Each structure stands twice: as structure tokens, then as C-alpha cells.
MMTF fields as JSON, N, C-alpha, C and O atoms, coordinates in Angstrom:
{
  "mmtfVersion": "1.0.0",
  "mmtfProducer": "UNKNOWN",
  "numBonds": 503,
  "numAtoms": 504,
  "numGroups": 126,
  "numChains": 1,
  "numModels": 1,
  "chainsPerModel": [1],
  "groupsPerChain": [126],
  "chainIdList": ["A"],
  "bondAtomList": [4, 2, 8, 6, 12, 10, 16, 14, 20, 18, 24, 22, 28, 26, 32, 30, 36, 34, 40, 38, 44, 42, 48, 46, 52, 50, 56, 54, 60, 58, 64, 62, 68, 66, 72, 70, 76, 74, 80, 78, 84, 82, 88, 86, 92, 90, 96, 94, 100, 98, 104, 102, 108, 106, 112, 110, 116, 114, 120, 118, 124, 122, 128, 126, 132, 130, 136, 134, 140, 138, 144, 142, 148, 146, 152, 150, 156, 154, 160, 158, 164, 162, 168, 166, 172, 170, 176, 174, 180, 178, 184, 182, 188, 186, 192, 190, 196, 194, 200, 198, 204, 202, 208, 206, 212, 210, 216, 214, 220, 218, 224, 222, 228, 226, 232, 230, 236, 234, 240, 238, 244, 242, 248, 246, 252, 250, 256, 254, 260, 258, 264, 262, 268, 266, 272, 270, 276, 274, 280, 278, 284, 282, 288, 286, 292, 290, 296, 294, 300, 298, 304, 302, 308, 306, 312, 310, 316, 314, 320, 318, 324, 322, 328, 326, 332, 330, 336, 334, 340, 338, 344, 342, 348, 346, 352, 350, 356, 354, 360, 358, 364, 362, 368, 366, 372, 370, 376, 374, 380, 378, 384, 382, 388, 386, 392, 390, 396, 394, 400, 398, 404, 402, 408, 406, 412, 410, 416, 414, 420, 418, 424, 422, 428, 426, 432, 430, 436, 434, 440, 438, 444, 442, 448, 446, 452, 450, 456, 454, 460, 458, 464, 462, 468, 466, 472, 470, 476, 474, 480, 478, 484, 482, 488, 486, 492, 490, 496, 494, 500, 498],
  "bondOrderList": [1, 1, 1, 1, 1, 1, 1, 1, 1, 1, 1, 1, 1, 1, 1, 1, 1, 1, 1, 1, 1, 1, 1, 1, 1, 1, 1, 1, 1, 1, 1, 1, 1, 1, 1, 1, 1, 1, 1, 1, 1, 1, 1, 1, 1, 1, 1, 1, 1, 1, 1, 1, 1, 1, 1, 1, 1, 1, 1, 1, 1, 1, 1, 1, 1, 1, 1, 1, 1, 1, 1, 1, 1, 1, 1, 1, 1, 1, 1, 1, 1, 1, 1, 1, 1, 1, 1, 1, 1, 1, 1, 1, 1, 1, 1, 1, 1, 1, 1, 1, 1, 1, 1, 1, 1, 1, 1, 1, 1, 1, 1, 1, 1, 1, 1, 1, 1, 1, 1, 1, 1, 1, 1, 1, 1],
  "groupList": [{"groupName": "MET", "atomNameList": ["N", "CA", "C", "O"], "elementList": ["N", "C", "C", "O"], "formalChargeList": [0, 0, 0, 0], "bondAtomList": [1, 0, 2, 1, 3, 2], "bondOrderList": [1, 1, 2], "singleLetterCode": "M", "chemCompType": "L-PEPTIDE LINKING"}, {"groupName": "ALA", "atomNameList": ["N", "CA", "C", "O"], "elementList": ["N", "C", "C", "O"], "formalChargeList": [0, 0, 0, 0], "bondAtomList": [1, 0, 2, 1, 3, 2], "bondOrderList": [1, 1, 2], "singleLetterCode": "A", "chemCompType": "L-PEPTIDE LINKING"}, {"groupName": "GLU", "atomNameList": ["N", "CA", "C", "O"], "elementList": ["N", "C", "C", "O"], "formalChargeList": [0, 0, 0, 0], "bondAtomList": [1, 0, 2, 1, 3, 2], "bondOrderList": [1, 1, 2], "singleLetterCode": "E", "chemCompType": "L-PEPTIDE LINKING"}, {"groupName": "HIS", "atomNameList": ["N", "CA", "C", "O"], "elementList": ["N", "C", "C", "O"], "formalChargeList": [0, 0, 0, 0], "bondAtomList": [1, 0, 2, 1, 3, 2], "bondOrderList": [1, 1, 2], "singleLetterCode": "H", "chemCompType": "L-PEPTIDE LINKING"}, {"groupName": "LYS", "atomNameList": ["N", "CA", "C", "O"], "elementList": ["N", "C", "C", "O"], "formalChargeList": [0, 0, 0, 0], "bondAtomList": [1, 0, 2, 1, 3, 2], "bondOrderList": [1, 1, 2], "singleLetterCode": "K", "chemCompType": "L-PEPTIDE LINKING"}, {"groupName": "TYR", "atomNameList": ["N", "CA", "C", "O"], "elementList": ["N", "C", "C", "O"], "formalChargeList": [0, 0, 0, 0], "bondAtomList": [1, 0, 2, 1, 3, 2], "bondOrderList": [1, 1, 2], "singleLetterCode": "Y", "chemCompType": "L-PEPTIDE LINKING"}, {"groupName": "ARG", "atomNameList": ["N", "CA", "C", "O"], "elementList": ["N", "C", "C", "O"], "formalChargeList": [0, 0, 0, 0], "bondAtomList": [1, 0, 2, 1, 3, 2], "bondOrderList": [1, 1, 2], "singleLetterCode": "R", "chemCompType": "L-PEPTIDE LINKING"}, {"groupName": "PHE", "atomNameList": ["N", "CA", "C", "O"], "elementList": ["N", "C", "C", "O"], "formalChargeList": [0, 0, 0, 0], "bondAtomList": [1, 0, 2, 1, 3, 2], "bondOrderList": [1, 1, 2], "singleLetterCode": "F", "chemCompType": "L-PEPTIDE LINKING"}, {"groupName": "GLY", "atomNameList": ["N", "CA", "C", "O"], "elementList": ["N", "C", "C", "O"], "formalChargeList": [0, 0, 0, 0], "bondAtomList": [1, 0, 2, 1, 3, 2], "bondOrderList": [1, 1, 2], "singleLetterCode": "G", "chemCompType": "PEPTIDE LINKING"}, {"groupName": "ILE", "atomNameList": ["N", "CA", "C", "O"], "elementList": ["N", "C", "C", "O"], "formalChargeList": [0, 0, 0, 0], "bondAtomList": [1, 0, 2, 1, 3, 2], "bondOrderList": [1, 1, 2], "singleLetterCode": "I", "chemCompType": "L-PEPTIDE LINKING"}, {"groupName": "TRP", "atomNameList": ["N", "CA", "C", "O"], "elementList": ["N", "C", "C", "O"], "formalChargeList": [0, 0, 0, 0], "bondAtomList": [1, 0, 2, 1, 3, 2], "bondOrderList": [1, 1, 2], "singleLetterCode": "W", "chemCompType": "L-PEPTIDE LINKING"}, {"groupName": "LEU", "atomNameList": ["N", "CA", "C", "O"], "elementList": ["N", "C", "C", "O"], "formalChargeList": [0, 0, 0, 0], "bondAtomList": [1, 0, 2, 1, 3, 2], "bondOrderList": [1, 1, 2], "singleLetterCode": "L", "chemCompType": "L-PEPTIDE LINKING"}, {"groupName": "ASN", "atomNameList": ["N", "CA", "C", "O"], "elementList": ["N", "C", "C", "O"], "formalChargeList": [0, 0, 0, 0], "bondAtomList": [1, 0, 2, 1, 3, 2], "bondOrderList": [1, 1, 2], "singleLetterCode": "N", "chemCompType": "L-PEPTIDE LINKING"}, {"groupName": "GLN", "atomNameList": ["N", "CA", "C", "O"], "elementList": ["N", "C", "C", "O"], "formalChargeList": [0, 0, 0, 0], "bondAtomList": [1, 0, 2, 1, 3, 2], "bondOrderList": [1, 1, 2], "singleLetterCode": "Q", "chemCompType": "L-PEPTIDE LINKING"}, {"groupName": "ASP", "atomNameList": ["N", "CA", "C", "O"], "elementList": ["N", "C", "C", "O"], "formalChargeList": [0, 0, 0, 0], "bondAtomList": [1, 0, 2, 1, 3, 2], "bondOrderList": [1, 1, 2], "singleLetterCode": "D", "chemCompType": "L-PEPTIDE LINKING"}, {"groupName": "VAL", "atomNameList": ["N", "CA", "C", "O"], "elementList": ["N", "C", "C", "O"], "formalChargeList": [0, 0, 0, 0], "bondAtomList": [1, 0, 2, 1, 3, 2], "bondOrderList": [1, 1, 2], "singleLetterCode": "V", "chemCompType": "L-PEPTIDE LINKING"}, {"groupName": "CYS", "atomNameList": ["N", "CA", "C", "O"], "elementList": ["N", "C", "C", "O"], "formalChargeList": [0, 0, 0, 0], "bondAtomList": [1, 0, 2, 1, 3, 2], "bondOrderList": [1, 1, 2], "singleLetterCode": "C", "chemCompType": "L-PEPTIDE LINKING"}, {"groupName": "PRO", "atomNameList": ["N", "CA", "C", "O"], "elementList": ["N", "C", "C", "O"], "formalChargeList": [0, 0, 0, 0], "bondAtomList": [1, 0, 2, 1, 3, 2], "bondOrderList": [1, 1, 2], "singleLetterCode": "P", "chemCompType": "L-PEPTIDE LINKING"}, {"groupName": "SER", "atomNameList": ["N", "CA", "C", "O"], "elementList": ["N", "C", "C", "O"], "formalChargeList": [0, 0, 0, 0], "bondAtomList": [1, 0, 2, 1, 3, 2], "bondOrderList": [1, 1, 2], "singleLetterCode": "S", "chemCompType": "L-PEPTIDE LINKING"}, {"groupName": "THR", "atomNameList": ["N", "CA", "C", "O"], "elementList": ["N", "C", "C", "O"], "formalChargeList": [0, 0, 0, 0], "bondAtomList": [1, 0, 2, 1, 3, 2], "bondOrderList": [1, 1, 2], "singleLetterCode": "T", "chemCompType": "L-PEPTIDE LINKING"}],
  "groupTypeList": [0, 1, 2, 3, 4, 4, 3, 4, 1, 5, 6, 7, 8, 9, 1, 1, 2, 4, 5, 1, 1, 10, 5, 11, 6, 11, 4, 8, 5, 6, 9, 11, 1, 2, 6, 5, 6, 12, 1, 13, 8, 2, 9, 14, 11, 11, 1, 1, 6, 8, 8, 14, 15, 15, 1, 15, 2, 15, 4, 1, 6, 4, 12, 7, 2, 1, 16, 3, 14, 1, 15, 1, 17, 10, 4, 13, 13, 4, 9, 0, 6, 1, 0, 13, 8, 11, 9, 18, 3, 13, 8, 4, 9, 1, 8, 11, 1, 12, 9, 1, 2, 6, 12, 9, 6, 7, 14, 15, 9, 10, 15, 15, 17, 10, 6, 11, 17, 6, 3, 9, 15, 14, 1, 10, 6, 19],
  "groupIdList": [1, 2, 3, 4, 5, 6, 7, 8, 9, 10, 11, 12, 13, 14, 15, 16, 17, 18, 19, 20, 21, 22, 23, 24, 25, 26, 27, 28, 29, 30, 31, 32, 33, 34, 35, 36, 37, 38, 39, 40, 41, 42, 43, 44, 45, 46, 47, 48, 49, 50, 51, 52, 53, 54, 55, 56, 57, 58, 59, 60, 61, 62, 63, 64, 65, 66, 67, 68, 69, 70, 71, 72, 73, 74, 75, 76, 77, 78, 79, 80, 81, 82, 83, 84, 85, 86, 87, 88, 89, 90, 91, 92, 93, 94, 95, 96, 97, 98, 99, 100, 101, 102, 103, 104, 105, 106, 107, 108, 109, 110, 111, 112, 113, 114, 115, 116, 117, 118, 119, 120, 121, 122, 123, 124, 125, 126],
  "secStructList": [7, 2, 2, 2, 2, 2, 2, 2, 2, 2, 2, 2, 2, 2, 2, 2, 2, 2, 2, 2, 2, 2, 2, 2, 2, 2, 6, 6, 7, 3, 3, 3, 3, 3, 3, 3, 3, 7, 1, 1, 7, 3, 3, 3, 3, 3, 3, 3, 3, 6, 6, 3, 3, 3, 3, 3, 3, 3, 3, 3, 7, 1, 1, 4, 4, 4, 6, 6, 6, 7, 1, 7, 2, 2, 2, 2, 2, 2, 2, 2, 2, 2, 2, 2, 2, 2, 2, 2, 2, 7, 7, 2, 2, 2, 2, 2, 6, 6, 4, 4, 4, 1, 3, 3, 3, 3, 3, 3, 3, 3, 3, 3, 6, 6, 3, 3, 3, 3, 3, 3, 6, 6, 7, 7, 7, 7],
  "xCoordList": [-15.655, -14.452, -13.957, -13.198, -14.582, -14.189, -14.969, -14.441, -16.259, -17.08, -16.459, -16.597, -15.862, -15.14, -14.047, -13.815, -13.372, -12.135, -12.814, -12.453, -13.785, -14.439, -14.752, -14.315, -15.418, -16.0, -14.879, -14.961, -13.849, -12.727, -11.977, -11.543, -11.93, -11.347, -12.185, -11.778, -13.461, -14.454, -14.337, -14.427, -14.161, -13.922, -12.678, -12.661, -11.515, -10.205, -10.263, -9.616, -11.083, -11.059, -11.88, -11.506, -12.968, -13.806, -12.844, -12.719, -12.254, -11.139, -10.316, -10.206, -9.744, -8.569, -9.188, -8.59, -10.393, -11.129, -11.26, -11.002, -11.663, -11.895, -10.42, -10.252, -9.514, -8.067, -7.532, -6.913, -7.886, -7.404, -8.226, -7.649, -9.446, -10.228, -9.599, -9.43, -9.216, -8.478, -7.399, -7.246, -6.58, -5.187, -5.311, -4.492, -6.336, -6.553, -6.948, -6.521, -7.859, -8.226, -6.995, -6.838, -6.127, -4.971, -4.031, -3.286, -4.218, -3.489, -4.192, -3.802, -5.288, -6.065, -7.183, -7.763, -7.443, -8.656, -9.887, -9.981, -10.922, -12.287, -12.907, -12.939, -13.395, -13.967, -15.657, -16.516, -15.762, -17.256, -18.096, -19.261, -17.596, -18.215, -17.283, -16.124, -18.047, -17.241, -18.203, -19.425, -17.544, -18.171, -19.217, -20.374, -18.903, -19.843, -20.324, -19.456, -21.587, -22.066, -22.965, -23.568, -23.063, -23.85, -24.132, -23.573, -24.834, -25.125, -23.731, -23.536, -22.84, -21.567, -20.553, -19.751, -20.536, -19.442, -19.353, -20.306, -18.237, -18.085, -16.746, -15.76, -16.74, -15.544, -15.471, -16.442, -14.365, -14.216, -14.089, -14.641, -13.404, -13.453, -13.432, -12.517, -14.264, -14.284, -14.054, -14.775, -12.887, -12.482, -12.067, -11.898, -11.958, -11.554, -10.537, -10.545, -9.696, -8.723, -8.223, -7.89, -8.285, -7.789, -8.846, -10.049, -8.308, -9.02, -9.271, -9.649, -9.005, -9.225, -10.345, -10.763, -10.875, -11.91, -11.167, -10.703, -10.991, -10.091, -11.012, -11.755, -11.047, -11.6, -10.401, -9.299, -10.651, -9.468, -9.882, -11.002, -9.047, -9.191, -8.321, -7.145, -8.882, -8.05, -7.735, -8.561, -6.419, -6.147, -5.566, -4.58, -6.052, -5.333, -4.783, -5.447, -3.501, -2.932, -1.949, -1.816, -1.336, -0.539, 0.879, 1.555, 1.241, 2.525, 2.478, 1.752, 3.363, 3.269, 3.535, 2.986, 4.367, 4.74, 3.438, 3.36, 2.49, 1.314, 0.361, -0.574, 0.489, -0.258, 0.09, -0.796, 1.402, 1.789, 0.753, 0.378, 0.322, -0.61, -1.956, -2.658, -2.509, -3.729, -4.763, -5.883, -4.489, -5.645, -5.4, -4.641, -6.08, -6.118, -6.661, -7.551, -6.165, -6.835, -8.452, -9.118, -8.967, -10.443, -11.215, -12.369, -10.416, -10.876, -10.701, -11.712, -9.778, -9.508, -10.681, -11.187, -11.103, -12.118, -13.407, -14.187, -13.537, -14.819, -14.884, -15.826, -13.853, -13.902, -14.035, -14.694, -13.367, -13.618, -14.996, -15.541, -15.611, -17.109, -17.979, -18.881, -17.694, -18.429, -18.162, -19.123, -17.166, -16.891, -17.592, -18.019, -17.643, -18.491, -19.842, -20.424, -20.502, -21.71, -22.07, -23.118, -21.159, -21.284, -21.329, -22.102, -20.502, -20.362, -21.694, -22.239, -21.998, -23.319, -24.482, -25.287, -24.69, -25.805, -26.11, -27.233, -25.047, -25.055, -26.0, -26.747, -25.904, -26.675, -25.898, -24.924, -26.394, -25.966, -24.536, -23.97, -23.875, -22.26, -21.645, -20.709, -22.129, -21.457, -21.603, -20.704, -22.796, -22.934, -22.061, -21.564, -21.846, -21.041, -19.496, -18.677, -19.15, -17.759, -17.495, -16.402, -18.52, -18.416, -17.751, -16.871, -18.152, -17.346, -17.11, -16.094, -17.921, -17.832, -16.512, -15.835, -16.266, -15.171, -13.856, -12.896, -13.786, -12.462, -11.855, -12.46, -10.42, -10.06, -10.353, -10.581, -10.385, -10.735, -9.289, -8.542, -8.998, -7.938, -8.309, -9.389, -7.293, -7.467, -6.338, -5.239, -6.476, -5.485, -5.759, -6.888, -4.677, -4.641, -4.002, -3.131, -4.621, -3.929, -3.908, -4.918, -2.642, -2.162, -2.121, -1.454, -2.873, -2.933, -2.397, -2.893, -1.397, -0.826, -0.788, -0.475, -1.142, -1.218, 0.137, 1.239, -0.134, 0.907, 1.996, 3.192, 1.64, 2.358, 1.59, 0.457, 2.041, 1.466, 1.012, 1.695, -0.117, -0.576, 0.353, 1.104, 0.266, 1.002, 0.055, -0.726, 0.214, -0.901, -0.078, 0.969, -0.663, -0.233, -1.065, -2.161, -0.516, -1.169, -1.383, -0.469, -2.329, -2.509, -2.054, -1.168, -2.595, -2.123, -2.338, -1.529, -3.407, -3.623, -4.44, -4.933, -4.457, -5.207, -6.177, -6.12, -7.269, -8.297, -7.845, -8.569],
  "yCoordList": [13.117, 13.436, 13.119, 13.824, 11.827, 11.456, 12.237, 12.57, 12.614, 13.258, 14.657, 15.203, 15.218, 16.577, 16.448, 17.317, 15.393, 15.095, 15.175, 15.989, 14.281, 14.003, 15.389, 15.82, 15.997, 17.284, 18.285, 18.908, 18.369, 19.123, 18.791, 19.613, 17.486, 17.016, 17.398, 17.8, 17.128, 17.581, 19.053, 19.494, 19.691, 21.219, 21.521, 22.354, 20.745, 20.937, 20.608, 21.277, 19.523, 19.146, 20.052, 20.318, 20.584, 21.455, 22.818, 23.287, 23.34, 24.496, 24.082, 24.783, 22.902, 22.492, 22.558, 23.052, 22.04, 21.993, 23.428, 23.702, 24.317, 25.856, 26.526, 27.322, 26.106, 26.666, 25.998, 26.653, 24.767, 24.159, 24.889, 25.135, 25.222, 25.778, 27.09, 27.396, 27.943, 29.181, 29.05, 29.692, 28.13, 27.813, 27.504, 27.983, 26.655, 26.487, 27.489, 27.588, 28.313, 29.71, 30.558, 31.152, 30.68, 31.331, 30.79, 31.481, 29.617, 28.736, 28.705, 28.028, 29.499, 29.587, 28.625, 28.553, 27.906, 26.918, 27.626, 28.549, 27.029, 27.375, 26.461, 25.304, 26.655, 25.735, 25.513, 26.389, 24.264, 23.826, 23.488, 23.888, 22.71, 22.308, 22.004, 21.593, 22.299, 21.869, 20.731, 20.83, 19.568, 18.516, 17.96, 17.833, 17.617, 17.191, 15.802, 14.999, 15.423, 14.217, 13.525, 14.257, 12.286, 11.632, 10.126, 9.888, 9.311, 7.924, 7.151, 6.192, 7.554, 6.613, 7.077, 6.265, 8.186, 8.718, 10.228, 10.91, 10.788, 12.322, 12.684, 11.958, 13.805, 14.528, 15.68, 16.438, 15.975, 17.132, 18.469, 19.47, 18.55, 19.794, 19.441, 18.734, 19.827, 19.662, 20.938, 21.915, 20.914, 22.006, 21.925, 20.872, 23.027, 22.99, 24.009, 25.105, 23.777, 24.709, 24.015, 22.853, 25.036, 24.615, 23.498, 23.748, 22.337, 21.412, 20.155, 19.02, 20.59, 19.451, 19.745, 20.894, 18.668, 18.733, 17.935, 16.871, 18.416, 17.826, 17.379, 18.231, 16.126, 15.735, 15.89, 15.45, 16.553, 16.843, 16.288, 16.52, 15.566, 14.925, 15.811, 16.043, 16.267, 17.096, 16.181, 15.464, 16.255, 15.647, 16.587, 17.228, 16.74, 17.662, 16.707, 15.838, 17.061, 16.124, 17.218, 18.367, 16.738, 17.602, 17.856, 18.842, 17.006, 17.26, 16.384, 15.398, 16.873, 16.197, 14.711, 13.995, 14.241, 12.856, 11.838, 10.671, 12.544, 11.83, 11.78, 10.983, 12.539, 12.824, 11.607, 11.177, 11.059, 10.383, 9.218, 9.07, 8.447, 7.218, 7.597, 6.621, 8.668, 9.032, 8.658, 8.392, 8.596, 8.324, 6.798, 6.437, 6.146, 4.5, 4.11, 4.781, 3.026, 2.634, 2.578, 2.962, 2.065, 1.972, 3.411, 3.566, 4.352, 5.84, 6.162, 6.564, 6.058, 6.418, 5.828, 6.494, 4.352, 3.735, 4.564, 4.838, 4.931, 5.629, 6.987, 7.141, 7.889, 9.116, 8.842, 9.584, 7.753, 7.563, 7.172, 7.598, 6.457, 6.039, 7.293, 7.517, 8.186, 9.288, 10.219, 10.893, 10.292, 10.989, 10.213, 10.838, 8.917, 8.314, 8.698, 9.043, 8.706, 8.94, 10.511, 10.771, 11.484, 12.631, 12.747, 13.503, 11.993, 11.969, 11.557, 12.145, 10.353, 9.643, 10.334, 10.317, 11.061, 11.749, 13.092, 13.467, 13.627, 14.871, 16.065, 16.628, 16.408, 17.133, 18.625, 18.764, 19.564, 20.995, 21.244, 22.002, 20.437, 20.518, 19.947, 20.529, 18.847, 18.249, 19.147, 19.126, 20.042, 20.972, 22.149, 22.684, 22.583, 23.834, 23.35, 24.193, 22.138, 21.676, 21.277, 20.902, 21.407, 20.843, 19.481, 19.172, 18.615, 17.44, 16.451, 15.758, 16.333, 15.412, 15.969, 15.191, 17.222, 17.779, 17.906, 18.358, 17.456, 17.693, 16.36, 15.298, 16.486, 15.359, 15.29, 16.354, 14.165, 14.015, 13.638, 12.82, 14.158, 14.154, 13.91, 14.264, 13.272, 12.988, 13.581, 13.041, 14.715, 15.285, 15.302, 15.245, 15.379, 15.433, 16.804, 17.33, 17.349, 18.421, 18.227, 18.117, 18.183, 17.866, 19.443, 20.37, 19.521, 20.705, 20.45, 19.529, 21.145, 21.067, 22.543, 23.532, 22.586, 23.965, 24.671, 24.123, 26.041, 26.955, 26.544, 26.781, 26.087, 25.655, 25.713, 25.232, 26.224, 26.194, 24.763, 23.762, 24.762, 23.189, 22.802, 23.553, 21.269, 20.698, 19.995, 19.107, 20.502, 20.055, 18.812, 18.982, 17.809, 16.504, 16.329, 15.769, 16.827, 16.859, 15.209, 14.384, 15.029, 13.646, 12.433, 11.652, 12.315, 11.52, 10.102, 9.22, 9.896, 8.398, 8.497, 9.522, 7.316, 7.06, 6.218, 5.463, 6.159, 5.112, 3.99, 3.009],
  "zCoordList": [46.749, 46.352, 44.875, 44.21, 44.468, 43.143, 42.232, 41.171, 42.507, 41.671, 41.502, 40.407, 42.373, 42.182, 41.248, 40.408, 41.366, 40.516, 39.06, 38.211, 38.883, 37.46, 36.993, 35.925, 37.699, 37.241, 36.751, 35.692, 37.615, 37.328, 35.951, 35.143, 35.88, 34.627, 33.259, 32.17, 33.72, 32.376, 32.063, 30.917, 32.992, 32.857, 32.084, 31.177, 32.505, 31.963, 30.45, 29.645, 30.056, 28.721, 27.96, 26.818, 28.415, 27.705, 27.465, 26.334, 28.503, 28.266, 27.066, 26.06, 27.232, 26.275, 24.851, 23.895, 24.79, 23.323, 22.788, 21.616, 23.676, 23.266, 22.89, 21.966, 23.676, 23.587, 21.995, 21.156, 21.873, 20.488, 19.365, 18.306, 19.525, 18.542, 18.222, 17.042, 19.252, 19.092, 18.24, 17.201, 18.73, 18.0, 16.738, 15.955, 16.257, 14.947, 14.047, 12.897, 14.638, 13.824, 13.685, 12.618, 14.616, 14.339, 13.106, 12.41, 13.03, 11.897, 10.586, 9.634, 10.578, 9.307, 9.036, 7.953, 10.07, 9.983, 10.344, 11.153, 9.576, 9.945, 10.846, 10.426, 11.945, 12.789, 12.243, 12.152, 11.977, 11.498, 12.547, 12.545, 13.562, 14.601, 15.889, 15.843, 17.058, 18.135, 18.763, 18.653, 19.474, 20.182, 19.167, 19.568, 17.875, 16.925, 17.331, 17.672, 17.336, 17.845, 16.725, 15.94, 16.635, 15.715, 16.412, 17.483, 15.92, 16.488, 16.424, 17.17, 15.586, 15.543, 16.525, 16.987, 16.836, 17.825, 17.919, 17.542, 18.412, 18.688, 18.086, 18.215, 17.44, 17.03, 17.771, 17.769, 18.483, 19.408, 18.574, 19.031, 17.391, 16.572, 15.13, 14.709, 14.423, 12.921, 12.391, 12.595, 11.605, 10.909, 9.326, 8.712, 8.876, 7.434, 6.974, 7.534, 6.05, 5.467, 4.141, 3.911, 3.427, 1.971, 1.293, 1.213, 0.85, 0.401, 1.543, 1.252, 2.728, 3.806, 4.699, 4.838, 5.348, 6.446, 7.217, 6.809, 8.454, 9.599, 10.716, 11.203, 11.179, 12.469, 13.333, 13.008, 14.49, 15.482, 16.723, 17.179, 17.3, 18.73, 19.643, 19.361, 20.67, 21.716, 22.807, 23.373, 23.081, 24.446, 25.334, 24.969, 26.433, 27.425, 28.686, 29.25, 28.963, 30.045, 30.777, 30.357, 31.834, 32.511, 31.83, 32.123, 31.004, 30.337, 29.095, 28.964, 28.171, 26.558, 26.531, 25.694, 27.432, 27.6, 27.886, 27.504, 28.617, 28.792, 27.722, 27.798, 26.735, 25.506, 24.494, 23.756, 24.472, 23.421, 23.087, 21.924, 24.044, 23.731, 24.074, 24.341, 24.145, 24.613, 23.653, 24.088, 22.202, 21.466, 20.967, 20.067, 21.63, 21.564, 20.272, 19.749, 19.702, 18.427, 18.403, 17.442, 19.553, 19.528, 19.49, 19.091, 19.945, 19.92, 18.366, 17.79, 17.784, 16.405, 15.466, 14.563, 15.814, 15.128, 15.315, 14.404, 16.612, 17.038, 16.043, 15.266, 16.144, 15.37, 13.757, 13.029, 13.315, 11.875, 11.645, 10.626, 12.407, 12.301, 12.454, 11.647, 13.571, 13.439, 12.1, 11.725, 11.493, 10.282, 8.981, 8.01, 9.088, 8.084, 8.223, 7.194, 9.375, 9.626, 9.222, 8.63, 9.574, 8.87, 7.287, 6.699, 6.726, 5.498, 4.623, 3.688, 5.269, 4.829, 4.897, 3.966, 6.099, 6.492, 5.561, 5.225, 5.277, 4.357, 4.794, 3.993, 6.15, 6.823, 6.664, 5.925, 7.356, 7.464, 7.457, 6.669, 8.55, 8.508, 7.276, 6.728, 6.829, 5.696, 4.488, 3.647, 4.301, 3.429, 3.601, 2.61, 4.782, 4.985, 4.724, 4.359, 4.892, 4.61, 3.004, 2.58, 2.316, 0.937, 1.05, 0.246, 2.062, 2.314, 1.199, 1.245, 0.251, -0.867, -1.748, -2.421, -1.675, -2.597, -1.99, -2.614, -0.608, 0.167, 0.52, 0.378, 1.066, 1.62, 3.026, 3.603, 3.7, 5.007, 5.751, 5.213, 6.784, 7.558, 9.14, 9.614, 9.884, 11.29, 11.998, 11.873, 12.792, 13.476, 15.05, 15.537, 15.712, 17.269, 17.536, 16.842, 18.754, 19.427, 20.83, 21.526, 21.263, 22.63, 23.367, 22.909, 24.446, 25.299, 26.547, 27.196, 27.051, 28.346, 28.988, 28.325, 30.35, 30.914, 30.693, 30.724, 30.451, 30.236, 29.056, 29.227, 28.18, 26.995, 25.74, 25.751, 24.69, 23.319, 22.928, 23.144, 22.374, 21.84, 20.92, 20.298, 20.825, 19.758, 18.839, 19.18, 17.6, 16.55, 15.69, 15.066, 15.793, 15.026, 13.818, 13.855, 12.718, 11.51, 10.832, 10.824, 10.458, 9.708, 10.82, 10.473, 11.976, 13.081, 12.683, 12.971, 12.035, 11.66, 10.23, 9.759, 9.719, 8.289, 8.463, 9.434, 7.571, 7.526, 6.635, 6.463]
}
């Protein structure tokens, strides 16, 4: 029973990330990577628009109130380390993003069933 709940939550999270990517595209962002991983951590969505490269953490919950504290400080640190790893590695994605010439930003998108997502721009700073 617990495994079924875990699998259901995983599928809900993956669907939320796809929905968030769609939402960002509608807002004019280019999605550079979904579920980007390196040795330092994971970034749900890596997007670009204008002079910004944005690491986006997607949080899917049953209601918006449950989203408020969903990105704990330790998680923020892990995402920032993943971004630092991306910058220092200078691989294909960093090249696509022209990462050396852009501002780095950390956003959060809250996804709740049957509601438009909420995009929190510049949710935290390094």
C-alpha cells in the first residue's frame, strides 16, 4: 500500500513538472533541460528568457497553502550547488544557455490540481 502511494506521488510530481514547463513556455521561456542532474544535485527545470537563466523548483501539492514552506533551506542549497556545478562544468547545457553571459535566478512554481500554477520569481538568492 505504501509503495502504491509513493508511486502515485512520483507520477503526480512528474506531471506537475511537465505542466510547469508548458506554463513557462507560454510565458516566453525556453526550456533548456528538464530534471537536470549532476553530482551536486538536481534542478527540476532549467529555463532561459531574456538575460536570465532560471533554475526552477516545481512543487506539487493538494492546495497552495501546502506549497508555502515546501522548498526548505537545505533544498535551496542543493539546487544552488547543482547550478554551480552546471556553471563550472561548462557542458552542452551551459553552452546552450550562454550561461557565462546571463543572470542566474532561482524560481519556484507551485502546481495544484485544477488551478493555474503560481510562479514565484526570484524566490531566493545566493
